[in-house]
OpenMM code with the backbone's topology and positions (N, CA, C; nanometers):
from openmm import Vec3, app, unit

residues = "UNK UNK UNK UNK UNK UNK UNK UNK UNK UNK UNK UNK UNK UNK UNK UNK UNK UNK UNK UNK UNK UNK UNK UNK UNK UNK UNK UNK UNK UNK UNK UNK UNK UNK UNK UNK UNK UNK UNK UNK UNK UNK UNK UNK UNK UNK UNK UNK UNK UNK UNK UNK UNK UNK UNK UNK UNK UNK UNK UNK UNK UNK UNK UNK UNK UNK UNK UNK UNK UNK UNK UNK UNK UNK UNK UNK UNK UNK UNK UNK UNK UNK UNK UNK UNK UNK UNK UNK UNK UNK UNK UNK UNK UNK UNK UNK UNK UNK UNK UNK UNK UNK UNK UNK UNK UNK UNK UNK UNK UNK UNK UNK UNK UNK UNK UNK UNK UNK UNK UNK UNK UNK UNK UNK UNK UNK UNK UNK UNK UNK UNK UNK UNK UNK UNK UNK UNK UNK UNK UNK UNK UNK UNK UNK UNK UNK UNK UNK UNK UNK UNK UNK UNK UNK UNK UNK UNK UNK UNK UNK UNK UNK UNK UNK".split()
positions = [
    Vec3(-2.5582, -8.0517, -0.5565),
    Vec3(-2.6230, -7.9967, -0.4399),
    Vec3(-2.5958, -8.0833, -0.3171),
    Vec3(-2.5971, -8.2164, -0.3367),
    Vec3(-2.5708, -8.3067, -0.2251),
    Vec3(-2.4286, -8.2903, -0.1735),
    Vec3(-2.3339, -8.2632, -0.2673),
    Vec3(-2.1952, -8.2426, -0.2258),
    Vec3(-2.1828, -8.1196, -0.1361),
    Vec3(-2.2535, -8.0131, -0.1712),
    Vec3(-2.2471, -7.8895, -0.0919),
    Vec3(-2.3033, -7.9137, 0.0476),
    Vec3(-2.4155, -7.9833, 0.0540),
    Vec3(-2.4778, -8.0117, 0.1827),
    Vec3(-2.3869, -8.1010, 0.2670),
    Vec3(-2.3311, -8.2043, 0.2074),
    Vec3(-2.2436, -8.2958, 0.2809),
    Vec3(-2.1175, -8.2235, 0.3296),
    Vec3(-2.0597, -8.1408, 0.2429),
    Vec3(-1.9407, -8.0653, 0.2808),
    Vec3(-1.9729, -7.9718, 0.3963),
    Vec3(-2.0865, -7.9040, 0.3880),
    Vec3(-2.1276, -7.8130, 0.4945),
    Vec3(-2.1467, -7.8888, 0.6252),
    Vec3(-2.2102, -8.0046, 0.6189),
    Vec3(-2.2338, -8.0837, 0.7387),
    Vec3(-2.1043, -8.1351, 0.8012),
    Vec3(-2.0031, -8.1603, 0.7183),
    Vec3(-1.8757, -8.2092, 0.7703),
    Vec3(-1.7852, -8.0966, 0.8201),
    Vec3(-1.7848, -7.9841, 0.7493),
    Vec3(-1.6928, -7.8749, 0.7807),
    Vec3(-1.7427, -7.7892, 0.8972),
    Vec3(-1.8719, -7.7658, 0.9042),
    Vec3(-1.9270, -7.6782, 1.0079),
    Vec3(-1.8901, -7.7233, 1.1488),
    Vec3(-1.9070, -7.8511, 1.1847),
    Vec3(-1.8675, -7.8924, 1.3203),
    Vec3(-1.7180, -7.8725, 1.3475),
    Vec3(-1.6356, -7.8913, 1.2446),
    Vec3(-1.4922, -7.8703, 1.2622),
    Vec3(-1.4617, -7.7242, 1.2925),
    Vec3(-1.5244, -7.6354, 1.2189),
    Vec3(-1.5022, -7.4918, 1.2394),
    Vec3(-1.5513, -7.4496, 1.3775),
    Vec3(-1.6687, -7.4950, 1.4148),
    Vec3(-1.7232, -7.4613, 1.5464),
    Vec3(-1.6343, -7.5179, 1.6567),
    Vec3(-1.5898, -7.6398, 1.6390),
    Vec3(-1.5025, -7.7006, 1.7390),
    Vec3(-1.3709, -7.6266, 1.7522),
    Vec3(-1.3114, -7.5885, 1.6399),
    Vec3(-1.1855, -7.5145, 1.6443),
    Vec3(-1.2058, -7.3772, 1.7064),
    Vec3(-1.3135, -7.3091, 1.6700),
    Vec3(-1.3350, -7.1754, 1.7257),
    Vec3(-1.3656, -7.1827, 1.8748),
    Vec3(-1.4328, -7.2896, 1.9180),
    Vec3(-1.4594, -7.3055, 2.0605),
    Vec3(-1.3301, -7.3294, 2.1364),
    Vec3(-1.2425, -7.4072, 2.0787),
    Vec3(-1.1155, -7.4361, 2.1448),
    Vec3(-1.0264, -7.3131, 2.1502),
    Vec3(-1.0337, -7.2295, 2.0473),
    Vec3(-0.9474, -7.1129, 2.0397),
    Vec3(-1.0096, -6.9899, 2.1053),
    Vec3(-1.1365, -6.9941, 2.1412),
    Vec3(-1.2039, -6.8767, 2.1963),
    Vec3(-1.1416, -6.8350, 2.3281),
    Vec3(-1.1178, -6.7075, 2.3397),
    Vec3(-1.0598, -6.6547, 2.4638),
    Vec3(-1.1656, -6.6512, 2.5717),
    Vec3(-1.1235, -6.6804, 2.6946),
    Vec3(-1.2164, -6.6735, 2.8073),
    Vec3(-1.2236, -6.5291, 2.8542),
    Vec3(-1.3338, -6.4944, 2.9156),
    Vec3(-1.3527, -6.3625, 2.9749),
    Vec3(-1.3399, -6.2489, 2.8745),
    Vec3(-1.3830, -6.2695, 2.7527),
    Vec3(-1.3737, -6.1634, 2.6529),
    Vec3(-1.5094, -6.1055, 2.6157),
    Vec3(-1.6089, -6.1243, 2.7010),
    Vec3(-1.7431, -6.0753, 2.6718),
    Vec3(-1.7811, -5.9565, 2.7576),
    Vec3(-1.6872, -5.9047, 2.8339),
    Vec3(-1.7174, -5.7902, 2.9189),
    Vec3(-1.7775, -5.8352, 3.0509),
    Vec3(-1.8327, -5.7394, 3.1210),
    Vec3(-1.8920, -5.7705, 3.2503),
    Vec3(-2.0429, -5.7527, 3.2404),
    Vec3(-2.1139, -5.8051, 3.3370),
    Vec3(-2.2591, -5.7924, 3.3399),
    Vec3(-2.3237, -5.9212, 3.3845),
    Vec3(-2.4555, -5.9236, 3.3801),
    Vec3(-2.5323, -6.0390, 3.4255),
    Vec3(-2.4958, -6.1645, 3.3470),
    Vec3(-2.4823, -6.1526, 3.2153),
    Vec3(-2.4480, -6.2687, 3.1326),
    Vec3(-2.3139, -6.3275, 3.1696),
    Vec3(-2.2167, -6.2409, 3.1953),
    Vec3(-2.0838, -6.2880, 3.2350),
    Vec3(-2.0900, -6.3612, 3.3678),
    Vec3(-2.1749, -6.3138, 3.4580),
    Vec3(-2.1901, -6.3773, 3.5883),
    Vec3(-2.2622, -6.5113, 3.5752),
    Vec3(-2.3697, -6.5133, 3.4969),
    Vec3(-2.4474, -6.6361, 3.4805),
    Vec3(-2.3688, -6.7468, 3.4117),
    Vec3(-2.2868, -6.7113, 3.3129),
    Vec3(-2.2150, -6.8109, 3.2340),
    Vec3(-2.0681, -6.8214, 3.2735),
    Vec3(-2.0329, -6.7700, 3.3910),
    Vec3(-1.8958, -6.7763, 3.4401),
    Vec3(-1.8540, -6.9222, 3.4557),
    Vec3(-1.7375, -6.9556, 3.4052),
    Vec3(-1.6858, -7.0914, 3.4161),
    Vec3(-1.7239, -7.1807, 3.3005),
    Vec3(-1.8147, -7.1370, 3.2144),
    Vec3(-1.8524, -7.2161, 3.0973),
    Vec3(-1.7623, -7.1796, 2.9813),
    Vec3(-1.7021, -7.2785, 2.9201),
    Vec3(-1.6137, -7.2553, 2.8060),
    Vec3(-1.6902, -7.2724, 2.6760),
    Vec3(-1.6355, -7.2162, 2.5710),
    Vec3(-1.6908, -7.2388, 2.4386),
    Vec3(-1.7621, -7.1181, 2.3821),
    Vec3(-1.7742, -7.1204, 2.2520),
    Vec3(-1.8358, -7.0109, 2.1798),
    Vec3(-1.9815, -6.9930, 2.2178),
    Vec3(-2.0537, -7.1032, 2.2342),
    Vec3(-2.1955, -7.0947, 2.2691),
    Vec3(-2.2187, -7.0199, 2.3993),
    Vec3(-2.1398, -7.0512, 2.5000),
    Vec3(-2.1527, -6.9824, 2.6290),
    Vec3(-2.1165, -6.8353, 2.6161),
    Vec3(-2.0132, -6.8073, 2.5363),
    Vec3(-1.9732, -6.6688, 2.5170),
    Vec3(-2.0813, -6.5895, 2.4449),
    Vec3(-2.1422, -6.6507, 2.3446),
    Vec3(-2.2497, -6.5834, 2.2717),
    Vec3(-2.3675, -6.5566, 2.3647),
    Vec3(-2.4037, -6.6538, 2.4448),
    Vec3(-2.5136, -6.6350, 2.5399),
    Vec3(-2.4790, -6.5275, 2.6430),
    Vec3(-2.3547, -6.5265, 2.6920),
    Vec3(-2.3135, -6.4270, 2.7911),
    Vec3(-2.3173, -6.2868, 2.7332),
    Vec3(-2.2605, -6.2682, 2.6150),
    Vec3(-2.2564, -6.1338, 2.5565),
    Vec3(-2.3966, -6.0880, 2.5168),
    Vec3(-2.4811, -6.1812, 2.4715),
    Vec3(-2.6186, -6.1458, 2.4373),
    Vec3(-2.6950, -6.1034, 2.5624),
    Vec3(-2.6779, -6.1768, 2.6697),
    Vec3(-2.7433, -6.1410, 2.7963),
    Vec3(-2.6917, -6.0061, 2.8458),
    Vec3(-2.5607, -5.9859, 2.8387),
    Vec3(-2.5044, -5.8566, 2.8796),
    Vec3(-2.5648, -5.7429, 2.7980),
    Vec3(-2.5751, -5.7637, 2.6681),
    Vec3(-2.6234, -5.6577, 2.5798),
    Vec3(-2.7718, -5.6306, 2.5901),
    Vec3(-2.8505, -5.7351, 2.6102),
    Vec3(-2.9957, -5.7160, 2.6098),
    Vec3(-3.0534, -5.6837, 2.7469),
    Vec3(-2.9806, -5.7171, 2.8525),
    Vec3(-3.0363, -5.6902, 2.9854),
    Vec3(-3.0063, -5.5484, 3.0337),
    Vec3(-2.9149, -5.4786, 2.9671),
    Vec3(-2.8878, -5.3385, 2.9992),
    Vec3(-2.8375, -5.3163, 3.1401),
    Vec3(-2.7541, -5.4064, 3.1893),
    Vec3(-2.7104, -5.3949, 3.3275),
    Vec3(-2.5628, -5.3629, 3.3430),
    Vec3(-2.4907, -5.3474, 3.2326),
    Vec3(-2.3476, -5.3203, 3.2440),
    Vec3(-2.3206, -5.1847, 3.3082),
    Vec3(-2.4020, -5.0850, 3.2776),
    Vec3(-2.3830, -4.9537, 3.3388),
    Vec3(-2.3972, -4.9641, 3.4900),
    Vec3(-2.4997, -5.0364, 3.5346),
    Vec3(-2.5166, -5.0583, 3.6779),
    Vec3(-2.3963, -5.1312, 3.7359),
    Vec3(-2.3525, -5.2351, 3.6686),
    Vec3(-2.2388, -5.3123, 3.7173),
    Vec3(-2.1116, -5.2300, 3.7256),
    Vec3(-2.0887, -5.1473, 3.6253),
    Vec3(-1.9691, -5.0630, 3.6244),
    Vec3(-1.9746, -4.9597, 3.7358),
    Vec3(-2.0894, -4.8945, 3.7500),
    Vec3(-2.0992, -4.7886, 3.8512),
    Vec3(-2.1045, -4.8433, 3.9929),
    Vec3(-2.1506, -4.9676, 4.0103),
    Vec3(-2.1603, -5.0239, 4.1450),
    Vec3(-2.0463, -5.1194, 4.1779),
    Vec3(-1.9681, -5.1561, 4.0759),
    Vec3(-1.8593, -5.2503, 4.0993),
    Vec3(-1.9081, -5.3924, 4.1206),
    Vec3(-2.0258, -5.4261, 4.0658),
    Vec3(-2.0814, -5.5602, 4.0805),
    Vec3(-2.0899, -5.6280, 3.9445),
    Vec3(-2.1428, -5.7491, 3.9411),
    Vec3(-2.1634, -5.8269, 3.8191),
    Vec3(-2.0339, -5.8493, 3.7410),
    Vec3(-1.9242, -5.8591, 3.8126),
    Vec3(-1.7959, -5.8827, 3.7483),
    Vec3(-1.7320, -5.7581, 3.6896),
    Vec3(-1.7898, -5.6426, 3.7160),
    Vec3(-1.7367, -5.5159, 3.6649),
    Vec3(-1.6538, -5.4482, 3.7739),
    Vec3(-1.5611, -5.3674, 3.7301),
    Vec3(-1.4829, -5.2873, 3.8234),
    Vec3(-1.5320, -5.1442, 3.8162),
    Vec3(-1.5491, -5.0836, 3.9322),
    Vec3(-1.5971, -4.9466, 3.9374),
    Vec3(-1.4893, -4.8519, 3.8875),
    Vec3(-1.5268, -4.7612, 3.7971),
    Vec3(-1.4353, -4.6581, 3.7487),
    Vec3(-1.3323, -4.7120, 3.6525),
    Vec3(-1.2800, -4.6247, 3.5702),
    Vec3(-1.1690, -4.6551, 3.4826),
    Vec3(-1.2021, -4.7429, 3.3640),
    Vec3(-1.3262, -4.7839, 3.3472),
    Vec3(-1.3589, -4.8737, 3.2377),
    Vec3(-1.3657, -4.7976, 3.1059),
    Vec3(-1.4263, -4.6816, 3.1069),
    Vec3(-1.4354, -4.5988, 2.9872),
    Vec3(-1.3591, -4.4707, 3.0142),
    Vec3(-1.2569, -4.4446, 2.9355),
    Vec3(-1.1801, -4.3227, 2.9555),
    Vec3(-1.2621, -4.2028, 2.9115),
    Vec3(-1.2226, -4.0856, 2.9581),
    Vec3(-1.2956, -3.9637, 2.9227),
    Vec3(-1.2955, -3.9433, 2.7722),
    Vec3(-1.1822, -3.9632, 2.7064),
    Vec3(-1.1778, -3.9421, 2.5620),
    Vec3(-1.2631, -4.0439, 2.4878),
    Vec3(-1.2681, -4.1667, 2.5375),
    Vec3(-1.3533, -4.2674, 2.4753),
    Vec3(-1.4999, -4.2305, 2.4919),
    Vec3(-1.5364, -4.1785, 2.6079),
    Vec3(-1.6744, -4.1363, 2.6310),
    Vec3(-1.7121, -4.0217, 2.5376),
    Vec3(-1.6211, -3.9269, 2.5190),
    Vec3(-1.6455, -3.8154, 2.4266),
    Vec3(-1.6623, -3.8687, 2.2848),
    Vec3(-1.5749, -3.9595, 2.2436),
    Vec3(-1.5828, -4.0160, 2.1086),
    Vec3(-1.7134, -4.0926, 2.0871),
    Vec3(-1.7519, -4.1726, 2.1848),
    Vec3(-1.8771, -4.2488, 2.1721),
    Vec3(-1.9970, -4.1556, 2.1674),
    Vec3(-1.9965, -4.0543, 2.2535),
    Vec3(-2.1080, -3.9606, 2.2569),
    Vec3(-2.1182, -3.8854, 2.1241),
    Vec3(-2.0058, -3.8385, 2.0739),
    Vec3(-2.0068, -3.7640, 1.9467),
    Vec3(-2.0560, -3.8516, 1.8325),
    Vec3(-2.0126, -3.9758, 1.8300),
    Vec3(-2.0567, -4.0668, 1.7244),
    Vec3(-2.2062, -4.0932, 1.7289),
    Vec3(-2.2600, -4.1049, 1.8486),
    Vec3(-2.4027, -4.1344, 1.8635),
    Vec3(-2.4912, -4.0112, 1.8480),
    Vec3(-2.4329, -3.8917, 1.8614),
    Vec3(-2.5131, -3.7690, 1.8628),
    Vec3(-2.4646, -3.6641, 1.7629),
    Vec3(-2.4036, -3.7080, 1.6553),
    Vec3(-2.3419, -3.6148, 1.5606),
    Vec3(-2.4417, -3.5151, 1.5028),
    Vec3(-2.5587, -3.5605, 1.4636),
    Vec3(-2.6585, -3.4695, 1.4065),
    Vec3(-2.7072, -3.3680, 1.5096),
    Vec3(-2.7345, -3.4137, 1.6301),
    Vec3(-2.7790, -3.3221, 1.7362),
    Vec3(-2.6689, -3.2225, 1.7715),
    Vec3(-2.5446, -3.2687, 1.7738),
    Vec3(-2.4332, -3.1780, 1.8020),
    Vec3(-2.4197, -3.0728, 1.6923),
    Vec3(-2.4422, -3.1130, 1.5690),
    Vec3(-2.4362, -3.0173, 1.4583),
    Vec3(-2.5407, -2.9077, 1.4771),
    Vec3(-2.6622, -2.9480, 1.5091),
    Vec3(-2.7690, -2.8487, 1.5318),
    Vec3(-2.7341, -2.7566, 1.6486),
    Vec3(-2.6927, -2.8157, 1.7598),
    Vec3(-2.6630, -2.7366, 1.8791),
    Vec3(-2.5433, -2.6448, 1.8593),
    Vec3(-2.4403, -2.6940, 1.7931),
    Vec3(-2.3220, -2.6108, 1.7697),
    Vec3(-2.3526, -2.4949, 1.6764),
    Vec3(-2.4451, -2.5158, 1.5846),
    Vec3(-2.4776, -2.4082, 1.4906),
    Vec3(-2.5443, -2.2898, 1.5597),
    Vec3(-2.6070, -2.3137, 1.6738),
    Vec3(-2.6720, -2.2051, 1.7488),
    Vec3(-2.6015, -2.1745, 1.8814),
    Vec3(-2.5020, -2.2573, 1.9169),
    Vec3(-2.4253, -2.2318, 2.0382),
    Vec3(-2.4951, -2.2666, 2.1674),
    Vec3(-2.5914, -2.3555, 2.1616),
    Vec3(-2.6614, -2.3993, 2.2823),
    Vec3(-2.7384, -2.5268, 2.2531),
    Vec3(-2.7802, -2.5937, 2.3593),
    Vec3(-2.8605, -2.7144, 2.3435),
    Vec3(-2.8134, -2.8258, 2.4344),
    Vec3(-2.8992, -2.9235, 2.4499),
    Vec3(-2.8743, -3.0335, 2.5420),
    Vec3(-2.7528, -3.1172, 2.5028),
    Vec3(-2.7413, -3.1508, 2.3752),
    Vec3(-2.6276, -3.2345, 2.3352),
    Vec3(-2.4959, -3.1581, 2.3485),
    Vec3(-2.4961, -3.0296, 2.3192),
    Vec3(-2.3749, -2.9489, 2.3342),
    Vec3(-2.3371, -2.9362, 2.4819),
    Vec3(-2.4357, -2.9181, 2.5672),
    Vec3(-2.4102, -2.9110, 2.7121),
    Vec3(-2.3561, -3.0449, 2.7633),
    Vec3(-2.4089, -3.1547, 2.7107),
    Vec3(-2.3602, -3.2868, 2.7504),
    Vec3(-2.2165, -3.3083, 2.7038),
    Vec3(-2.1871, -3.2652, 2.5828),
    Vec3(-2.0501, -3.2762, 2.5320),
    Vec3(-1.9538, -3.1962, 2.6197),
    Vec3(-1.9926, -3.0758, 2.6549),
    Vec3(-1.9090, -2.9923, 2.7420),
    Vec3(-1.8850, -3.0619, 2.8754),
    Vec3(-1.9880, -3.1242, 2.9284),
    Vec3(-1.9758, -3.1963, 3.0548),
    Vec3(-1.8773, -3.3123, 3.0406),
    Vec3(-1.8914, -3.3902, 2.9345),
    Vec3(-1.8025, -3.5038, 2.9120),
    Vec3(-1.6581, -3.4600, 2.8903),
    Vec3(-1.6408, -3.3424, 2.8318),
    Vec3(-1.5061, -3.2903, 2.8067),
    Vec3(-1.4458, -3.2277, 2.9316),
    Vec3(-1.5241, -3.2176, 3.0372),
    Vec3(-1.4735, -3.1628, 3.1621),
    Vec3(-1.4634, -3.0118, 3.1642),
    Vec3(-1.5391, -2.9451, 3.0796),
    Vec3(-1.5350, -2.7988, 3.0746),
    Vec3(-1.6049, -2.7427, 3.1977),
    Vec3(-1.5335, -2.6586, 3.2685),
    Vec3(-1.5853, -2.6006, 3.3927),
    Vec3(-1.7004, -2.5047, 3.3627),
    Vec3(-1.7870, -2.4899, 3.4611),
    Vec3(-1.9047, -2.4042, 3.4482),
    Vec3(-1.8676, -2.2641, 3.4016),
    Vec3(-1.7622, -2.2082, 3.4581),
    Vec3(-1.7226, -2.0711, 3.4226),
    Vec3(-1.6673, -2.0589, 3.2801),
    Vec3(-1.6342, -2.1723, 3.2161),
    Vec3(-1.5812, -2.1693, 3.0794),
    Vec3(-1.6827, -2.2115, 2.9735),
    Vec3(-1.8003, -2.2553, 3.0181),
    Vec3(-1.8990, -2.3070, 2.9229),
    Vec3(-1.9509, -2.1995, 2.8280),
    Vec3(-1.9719, -2.0783, 2.8744),
    Vec3(-2.0200, -1.9718, 2.7850),
    Vec3(-1.9189, -1.9468, 2.6731),
    Vec3(-1.7922, -1.9482, 2.7071),
    Vec3(-1.6873, -1.9309, 2.6058),
    Vec3(-1.6881, -2.0480, 2.5089),
    Vec3(-1.7028, -2.1692, 2.5627),
    Vec3(-1.7083, -2.2888, 2.4781),
    Vec3(-1.8254, -2.2800, 2.3809),
    Vec3(-1.9440, -2.2457, 2.4316),
    Vec3(-2.0632, -2.2385, 2.3468),
    Vec3(-2.0487, -2.1328, 2.2375),
    Vec3(-1.9990, -2.0162, 2.2726),
    Vec3(-1.9845, -1.9102, 2.1718),
    Vec3(-1.8740, -1.9437, 2.0724),
    Vec3(-1.7695, -2.0110, 2.1186),
    Vec3(-1.6599, -2.0488, 2.0285),
    Vec3(-1.7058, -2.1511, 1.9257),
    Vec3(-1.7806, -2.2514, 1.9690),
    Vec3(-1.8259, -2.3516, 1.8715),
    Vec3(-1.9253, -2.2907, 1.7734),
    Vec3(-2.0061, -2.1976, 1.8207),
    Vec3(-2.1016, -2.1331, 1.7306),
    Vec3(-2.0290, -2.0503, 1.6251),
    Vec3(-1.9331, -1.9712, 1.6678),
    Vec3(-1.8633, -1.8845, 1.5723),
    Vec3(-1.7676, -1.9618, 1.4815),
    Vec3(-1.7329, -2.0837, 1.5178),
    Vec3(-1.6432, -2.1669, 1.4359),
    Vec3(-1.7129, -2.2893, 1.3796),
    Vec3(-1.8439, -2.2830, 1.3713),
    Vec3(-1.9213, -2.3989, 1.3253),
    Vec3(-1.8726, -2.4495, 1.1892),
    Vec3(-1.8482, -2.3614, 1.0953),
    Vec3(-1.8049, -2.4007, 0.9608),
    Vec3(-1.6697, -2.4704, 0.9602),
    Vec3(-1.5850, -2.4365, 1.0542),
    Vec3(-1.4550, -2.5018, 1.0661),
    Vec3(-1.4697, -2.6381, 1.1332),
    Vec3(-1.5538, -2.6453, 1.2340),
    Vec3(-1.5735, -2.7704, 1.3085),
    Vec3(-1.6456, -2.8733, 1.2218),
    Vec3(-1.7532, -2.8316, 1.1578),
    Vec3(-1.8262, -2.9187, 1.0651),
    Vec3(-1.7871, -2.8789, 0.9235),
    Vec3(-1.6682, -2.9202, 0.8838),
    Vec3(-1.6090, -2.8758, 0.7578),
    Vec3(-1.6650, -2.9445, 0.6342),
    Vec3(-1.7481, -3.0457, 0.6536),
    Vec3(-1.8086, -3.1167, 0.5398),
    Vec3(-1.9456, -3.1688, 0.5807),
    Vec3(-2.0325, -3.1862, 0.4823),
    Vec3(-2.1667, -3.2372, 0.5110),
    Vec3(-2.1640, -3.3803, 0.5644),
    Vec3(-2.0681, -3.4584, 0.5173),
    Vec3(-2.0611, -3.5989, 0.5573),
    Vec3(-1.9446, -3.6249, 0.6540),
    Vec3(-1.9166, -3.5303, 0.7396),
    Vec3(-1.8034, -3.5394, 0.8314),
    Vec3(-1.8242, -3.6514, 0.9338),
    Vec3(-1.7174, -3.7170, 0.9707),
    Vec3(-1.7248, -3.8207, 1.0733),
    Vec3(-1.7141, -3.7557, 1.2113),
    Vec3(-1.7554, -3.8284, 1.3110),
    Vec3(-1.7460, -3.7772, 1.4477),
    Vec3(-1.6003, -3.7531, 1.4869),
    Vec3(-1.5124, -3.8425, 1.4459),
    Vec3(-1.3705, -3.8268, 1.4774),
    Vec3(-1.3108, -3.7016, 1.4166),
    Vec3(-1.3420, -3.6762, 1.2900),
    Vec3(-1.2907, -3.5560, 1.2233),
    Vec3(-1.3513, -3.4305, 1.2849),
    Vec3(-1.4802, -3.4356, 1.3190),
    Vec3(-1.5437, -3.3209, 1.3837),
    Vec3(-1.4746, -3.2900, 1.5156),
    Vec3(-1.4448, -3.3936, 1.5939),
    Vec3(-1.3769, -3.3723, 1.7213),
    Vec3(-1.2352, -3.3189, 1.7004),
    Vec3(-1.1645, -3.3708, 1.6009),
    Vec3(-1.0311, -3.3172, 1.5701),
    Vec3(-1.0396, -3.1681, 1.5398),
    Vec3(-1.1362, -3.1297, 1.4569),
    Vec3(-1.1558, -2.9881, 1.4231),
    Vec3(-1.1915, -2.9064, 1.5465),
    Vec3(-1.2785, -2.9621, 1.6307),
    Vec3(-1.3187, -2.8937, 1.7530),
    Vec3(-1.1985, -2.8695, 1.8436),
    Vec3(-1.1173, -2.9722, 1.8619),
    Vec3(-0.9990, -2.9574, 1.9476),
    Vec3(-0.9011, -2.8540, 1.8899),
    Vec3(-0.8882, -2.8482, 1.7585),
    Vec3(-0.8005, -2.7478, 1.6972),
    Vec3(-0.8524, -2.6074, 1.7235),
    Vec3(-0.9831, -2.5878, 1.7114),
    Vec3(-1.0444, -2.4577, 1.7399),
    Vec3(-1.0240, -2.4219, 1.8866),
    Vec3(-1.0455, -2.5182, 1.9743),
    Vec3(-1.0307, -2.4931, 2.1180),
    Vec3(-0.8863, -2.4591, 2.1542),
    Vec3(-0.7914, -2.5233, 2.0896),
    Vec3(-0.6497, -2.4994, 2.1188),
    Vec3(-0.6086, -2.3552, 2.0881),
    Vec3(-0.6822, -2.2903, 1.9994),
    Vec3(-0.6505, -2.1516, 1.9621),
    Vec3(-0.7138, -2.0498, 2.0569),
    Vec3(-0.7970, -2.0946, 2.1460),
    Vec3(-0.8674, -2.0078, 2.2412),
    Vec3(-0.8026, -2.0249, 2.3787),
    Vec3(-0.7506, -1.9162, 2.4361),
    Vec3(-0.6775, -1.9251, 2.5632),
    Vec3(-0.7564, -1.9987, 2.6714),
    Vec3(-0.8808, -1.9650, 2.6882),
    Vec3(-0.9621, -2.0246, 2.7932),
    Vec3(-0.9864, -2.1728, 2.7688),
    Vec3(-0.9982, -2.2130, 2.6446),
    Vec3(-1.0344, -2.3505, 2.6110),
    Vec3(-0.9158, -2.4401, 2.5782),
    Vec3(-0.7986, -2.3839, 2.5629),
    Vec3(-0.6823, -2.4600, 2.5221),
    Vec3(-0.6507, -2.5733, 2.6203),
    Vec3(-0.6762, -2.5507, 2.7471),
    Vec3(-0.6472, -2.6537, 2.8470),
    Vec3(-0.7368, -2.7770, 2.8317),
    Vec3(-0.8507, -2.7600, 2.7652),
    Vec3(-0.9429, -2.8723, 2.7462),
    Vec3(-0.9175, -2.9461, 2.6145),
    Vec3(-0.8399, -2.8849, 2.5273),
    Vec3(-0.8163, -2.9439, 2.3947),
    Vec3(-0.7260, -3.0652, 2.4080),
    Vec3(-0.7688, -3.1730, 2.3504),
    Vec3(-0.6912, -3.2968, 2.3506),
    Vec3(-0.5682, -3.2758, 2.2648),
    Vec3(-0.4565, -3.3198, 2.3100),
    Vec3(-0.3335, -3.3037, 2.2305),
    Vec3(-0.2946, -3.4317, 2.1650),
] * unit.nanometer
topology = app.Topology()
chain = topology.addChain("A")
for resn in residues:
    res = topology.addResidue(resn, chain)
    for name in ("N", "CA", "C"):
        topology.addAtom(name, app.Element.getBySymbol(name[0]), res)
């Protein structure tokens, strides 16, 4: 037992020191934490910066305002936003798609850039193709979106919105 403790006490500082030396700078994103800990090197500063960024909930403000070390626009691509939204709202999307209406489905349409005049077609298409879009009970968000884009590609009005 003493050997394990001694080995841990000797090896841990080496690992921390090596990881601090090898840690990339500016890899914690933007936000209040990045601003507060700017110029500080090492894993500890990076952990504090990313924790502050994550817990203070200010990255959205920073991105939209171009402050706190964030750049306005272009940070999250449209397809990434759709993927993140689908992953976080898969169950709600399943419910909404099964009836062809609902808040999460309307939000998805908005994120996909579907024009107001095409939304009724989008809603009815997902409802009538629900079994194809949600082809399995344990479907992933990525597979659901792939299925959705395939269904949309077959519809003249929606084909322009289908990711290729």
